[in-house]
PyMOL CGO cylinders between C-alpha atoms (Angstrom):
from pymol import cmd
from pymol.cgo import CYLINDER

trace = [
    CYLINDER, 0.00, 0.00, 0.00, 1.44, 3.36, -1.06, 0.3, 1, 1, 1, 1, 1, 1,
    CYLINDER, 1.44, 3.36, -1.06, 0.63, 6.40, 1.07, 0.3, 1, 1, 1, 1, 1, 1,
    CYLINDER, 0.63, 6.40, 1.07, 0.83, 10.13, 0.40, 0.3, 1, 1, 1, 1, 1, 1,
    CYLINDER, 0.83, 10.13, 0.40, 1.24, 13.13, 2.68, 0.3, 1, 1, 1, 1, 1, 1,
    CYLINDER, 1.24, 13.13, 2.68, -2.39, 14.08, 2.09, 0.3, 1, 1, 1, 1, 1, 1,
    CYLINDER, -2.39, 14.08, 2.09, -3.50, 10.69, 3.43, 0.3, 1, 1, 1, 1, 1, 1,
    CYLINDER, -3.50, 10.69, 3.43, -1.37, 11.24, 6.54, 0.3, 1, 1, 1, 1, 1, 1,
    CYLINDER, -1.37, 11.24, 6.54, -2.89, 14.70, 6.97, 0.3, 1, 1, 1, 1, 1, 1,
    CYLINDER, -2.89, 14.70, 6.97, -6.38, 13.24, 6.66, 0.3, 1, 1, 1, 1, 1, 1,
    CYLINDER, -6.38, 13.24, 6.66, -5.57, 10.55, 9.25, 0.3, 1, 1, 1, 1, 1, 1,
    CYLINDER, -5.57, 10.55, 9.25, -4.25, 13.26, 11.59, 0.3, 1, 1, 1, 1, 1, 1,
    CYLINDER, -4.25, 13.26, 11.59, -7.38, 15.38, 11.18, 0.3, 1, 1, 1, 1, 1, 1,
    CYLINDER, -7.38, 15.38, 11.18, -9.76, 12.51, 11.96, 0.3, 1, 1, 1, 1, 1, 1,
    CYLINDER, -9.76, 12.51, 11.96, -7.50, 11.20, 14.74, 0.3, 1, 1, 1, 1, 1, 1,
    CYLINDER, -7.50, 11.20, 14.74, -7.16, 7.84, 13.04, 0.3, 1, 1, 1, 1, 1, 1,
    CYLINDER, -7.16, 7.84, 13.04, -5.81, 5.27, 15.53, 0.3, 1, 1, 1, 1, 1, 1,
    CYLINDER, -5.81, 5.27, 15.53, -3.66, 3.75, 12.77, 0.3, 1, 1, 1, 1, 1, 1,
    CYLINDER, -3.66, 3.75, 12.77, -1.82, 7.05, 12.17, 0.3, 1, 1, 1, 1, 1, 1,
    CYLINDER, -1.82, 7.05, 12.17, 1.47, 5.73, 13.56, 0.3, 1, 1, 1, 1, 1, 1,
    CYLINDER, 1.47, 5.73, 13.56, 1.31, 2.65, 11.34, 0.3, 1, 1, 1, 1, 1, 1,
    CYLINDER, 1.31, 2.65, 11.34, 0.60, 4.87, 8.34, 0.3, 1, 1, 1, 1, 1, 1,
    CYLINDER, 0.60, 4.87, 8.34, 3.55, 7.13, 9.19, 0.3, 1, 1, 1, 1, 1, 1,
    CYLINDER, 3.55, 7.13, 9.19, 5.84, 4.11, 9.47, 0.3, 1, 1, 1, 1, 1, 1,
    CYLINDER, 5.84, 4.11, 9.47, 4.60, 2.83, 6.11, 0.3, 1, 1, 1, 1, 1, 1,
    CYLINDER, 4.60, 2.83, 6.11, 5.17, 6.24, 4.51, 0.3, 1, 1, 1, 1, 1, 1,
    CYLINDER, 5.17, 6.24, 4.51, 8.67, 6.49, 6.01, 0.3, 1, 1, 1, 1, 1, 1,
    CYLINDER, 8.67, 6.49, 6.01, 9.75, 3.10, 4.68, 0.3, 1, 1, 1, 1, 1, 1,
    CYLINDER, 9.75, 3.10, 4.68, 8.13, 3.12, 1.26, 0.3, 1, 1, 1, 1, 1, 1,
    CYLINDER, 8.13, 3.12, 1.26, 10.25, 3.68, -1.82, 0.3, 1, 1, 1, 1, 1, 1,
    CYLINDER, 10.25, 3.68, -1.82, 10.21, 7.08, -3.47, 0.3, 1, 1, 1, 1, 1, 1,
    CYLINDER, 10.21, 7.08, -3.47, 7.92, 7.38, -6.44, 0.3, 1, 1, 1, 1, 1, 1,
    CYLINDER, 7.92, 7.38, -6.44, 9.64, 7.36, -9.81, 0.3, 1, 1, 1, 1, 1, 1,
    CYLINDER, 9.64, 7.36, -9.81, 9.13, 10.75, -11.46, 0.3, 1, 1, 1, 1, 1, 1,
    CYLINDER, 9.13, 10.75, -11.46, 7.23, 10.81, -14.75, 0.3, 1, 1, 1, 1, 1, 1,
    CYLINDER, 7.23, 10.81, -14.75, 9.96, 12.92, -16.35, 0.3, 1, 1, 1, 1, 1, 1,
    CYLINDER, 9.96, 12.92, -16.35, 13.64, 12.53, -15.46, 0.3, 1, 1, 1, 1, 1, 1,
    CYLINDER, 13.64, 12.53, -15.46, 15.26, 15.31, -13.44, 0.3, 1, 1, 1, 1, 1, 1,
    CYLINDER, 15.26, 15.31, -13.44, 17.70, 17.35, -15.56, 0.3, 1, 1, 1, 1, 1, 1,
    CYLINDER, 17.70, 17.35, -15.56, 21.38, 16.74, -14.78, 0.3, 1, 1, 1, 1, 1, 1,
    CYLINDER, 21.38, 16.74, -14.78, 21.99, 20.36, -13.72, 0.3, 1, 1, 1, 1, 1, 1,
    CYLINDER, 21.99, 20.36, -13.72, 19.05, 20.42, -11.27, 0.3, 1, 1, 1, 1, 1, 1,
    CYLINDER, 19.05, 20.42, -11.27, 19.89, 19.82, -7.60, 0.3, 1, 1, 1, 1, 1, 1,
    CYLINDER, 19.89, 19.82, -7.60, 18.10, 17.00, -5.79, 0.3, 1, 1, 1, 1, 1, 1,
    CYLINDER, 18.10, 17.00, -5.79, 18.54, 15.76, -2.25, 0.3, 1, 1, 1, 1, 1, 1,
    CYLINDER, 18.54, 15.76, -2.25, 20.27, 12.61, -3.51, 0.3, 1, 1, 1, 1, 1, 1,
    CYLINDER, 20.27, 12.61, -3.51, 22.67, 14.71, -5.59, 0.3, 1, 1, 1, 1, 1, 1,
    CYLINDER, 22.67, 14.71, -5.59, 23.29, 16.94, -2.58, 0.3, 1, 1, 1, 1, 1, 1,
    CYLINDER, 23.29, 16.94, -2.58, 24.25, 13.90, -0.49, 0.3, 1, 1, 1, 1, 1, 1,
    CYLINDER, 24.25, 13.90, -0.49, 26.43, 12.50, -3.27, 0.3, 1, 1, 1, 1, 1, 1,
    CYLINDER, 26.43, 12.50, -3.27, 28.28, 15.79, -3.49, 0.3, 1, 1, 1, 1, 1, 1,
    CYLINDER, 28.28, 15.79, -3.49, 28.89, 16.37, 0.23, 0.3, 1, 1, 1, 1, 1, 1,
    CYLINDER, 28.89, 16.37, 0.23, 30.15, 12.83, 0.72, 0.3, 1, 1, 1, 1, 1, 1,
    CYLINDER, 30.15, 12.83, 0.72, 32.40, 12.88, -2.35, 0.3, 1, 1, 1, 1, 1, 1,
    CYLINDER, 32.40, 12.88, -2.35, 36.15, 12.72, -1.90, 0.3, 1, 1, 1, 1, 1, 1,
    CYLINDER, 36.15, 12.72, -1.90, 36.64, 15.91, -3.93, 0.3, 1, 1, 1, 1, 1, 1,
    CYLINDER, 36.64, 15.91, -3.93, 34.22, 17.86, -1.69, 0.3, 1, 1, 1, 1, 1, 1,
    CYLINDER, 34.22, 17.86, -1.69, 35.75, 16.53, 1.53, 0.3, 1, 1, 1, 1, 1, 1,
    CYLINDER, 35.75, 16.53, 1.53, 39.22, 17.67, 0.40, 0.3, 1, 1, 1, 1, 1, 1,
    CYLINDER, 39.22, 17.67, 0.40, 38.09, 21.31, 0.42, 0.3, 1, 1, 1, 1, 1, 1,
    CYLINDER, 38.09, 21.31, 0.42, 38.70, 23.62, 3.36, 0.3, 1, 1, 1, 1, 1, 1,
    CYLINDER, 38.70, 23.62, 3.36, 36.00, 23.20, 6.07, 0.3, 1, 1, 1, 1, 1, 1,
    CYLINDER, 36.00, 23.20, 6.07, 34.84, 26.81, 5.60, 0.3, 1, 1, 1, 1, 1, 1,
    CYLINDER, 34.84, 26.81, 5.60, 34.35, 26.22, 1.88, 0.3, 1, 1, 1, 1, 1, 1,
    CYLINDER, 34.35, 26.22, 1.88, 32.46, 22.99, 2.58, 0.3, 1, 1, 1, 1, 1, 1,
    CYLINDER, 32.46, 22.99, 2.58, 30.20, 24.78, 5.05, 0.3, 1, 1, 1, 1, 1, 1,
    CYLINDER, 30.20, 24.78, 5.05, 29.44, 27.64, 2.65, 0.3, 1, 1, 1, 1, 1, 1,
    CYLINDER, 29.44, 27.64, 2.65, 28.64, 25.25, -0.19, 0.3, 1, 1, 1, 1, 1, 1,
    CYLINDER, 28.64, 25.25, -0.19, 26.41, 23.09, 2.02, 0.3, 1, 1, 1, 1, 1, 1,
    CYLINDER, 26.41, 23.09, 2.02, 24.48, 26.15, 3.23, 0.3, 1, 1, 1, 1, 1, 1,
    CYLINDER, 24.48, 26.15, 3.23, 24.02, 27.41, -0.35, 0.3, 1, 1, 1, 1, 1, 1,
    CYLINDER, 24.02, 27.41, -0.35, 22.86, 24.00, -1.61, 0.3, 1, 1, 1, 1, 1, 1,
    CYLINDER, 22.86, 24.00, -1.61, 20.43, 23.55, 1.30, 0.3, 1, 1, 1, 1, 1, 1,
    CYLINDER, 20.43, 23.55, 1.30, 18.96, 27.01, 0.67, 0.3, 1, 1, 1, 1, 1, 1,
    CYLINDER, 18.96, 27.01, 0.67, 18.46, 26.08, -2.98, 0.3, 1, 1, 1, 1, 1, 1,
    CYLINDER, 18.46, 26.08, -2.98, 16.80, 22.78, -2.01, 0.3, 1, 1, 1, 1, 1, 1,
    CYLINDER, 16.80, 22.78, -2.01, 14.48, 24.60, 0.41, 0.3, 1, 1, 1, 1, 1, 1,
    CYLINDER, 14.48, 24.60, 0.41, 13.38, 27.06, -2.29, 0.3, 1, 1, 1, 1, 1, 1,
    CYLINDER, 13.38, 27.06, -2.29, 12.76, 24.22, -4.73, 0.3, 1, 1, 1, 1, 1, 1,
    CYLINDER, 12.76, 24.22, -4.73, 10.84, 22.23, -2.09, 0.3, 1, 1, 1, 1, 1, 1,
    CYLINDER, 10.84, 22.23, -2.09, 8.63, 25.21, -1.29, 0.3, 1, 1, 1, 1, 1, 1,
    CYLINDER, 8.63, 25.21, -1.29, 7.51, 25.29, -4.92, 0.3, 1, 1, 1, 1, 1, 1,
    CYLINDER, 7.51, 25.29, -4.92, 6.93, 21.56, -5.31, 0.3, 1, 1, 1, 1, 1, 1,
    CYLINDER, 6.93, 21.56, -5.31, 5.47, 20.27, -2.03, 0.3, 1, 1, 1, 1, 1, 1,
    CYLINDER, 5.47, 20.27, -2.03, 1.74, 20.08, -1.64, 0.3, 1, 1, 1, 1, 1, 1,
    CYLINDER, 1.74, 20.08, -1.64, 0.45, 22.43, 1.09, 0.3, 1, 1, 1, 1, 1, 1,
    CYLINDER, 0.45, 22.43, 1.09, -1.01, 21.03, 4.30, 0.3, 1, 1, 1, 1, 1, 1,
]
cmd.load_cgo(trace, "trace")
């Protein structure tokens, strides 16, 4: 059974006793495959993780790493604000 955030919100609103089970199911289910592939230049959370754990990134000065992480997270937050469904 695949769940969405709107189903979790509905369960919360009606105080569904199976809310915890639904949250656990949502947390462990695989991500949906997008209908169109994400362009190579577009930042995703997986690409963010790949970059910050890469050997090349880790060789940079800690201040540079920090600045790049903050900039990438800000970009991800802006993108998420435009794509997530409102509660």
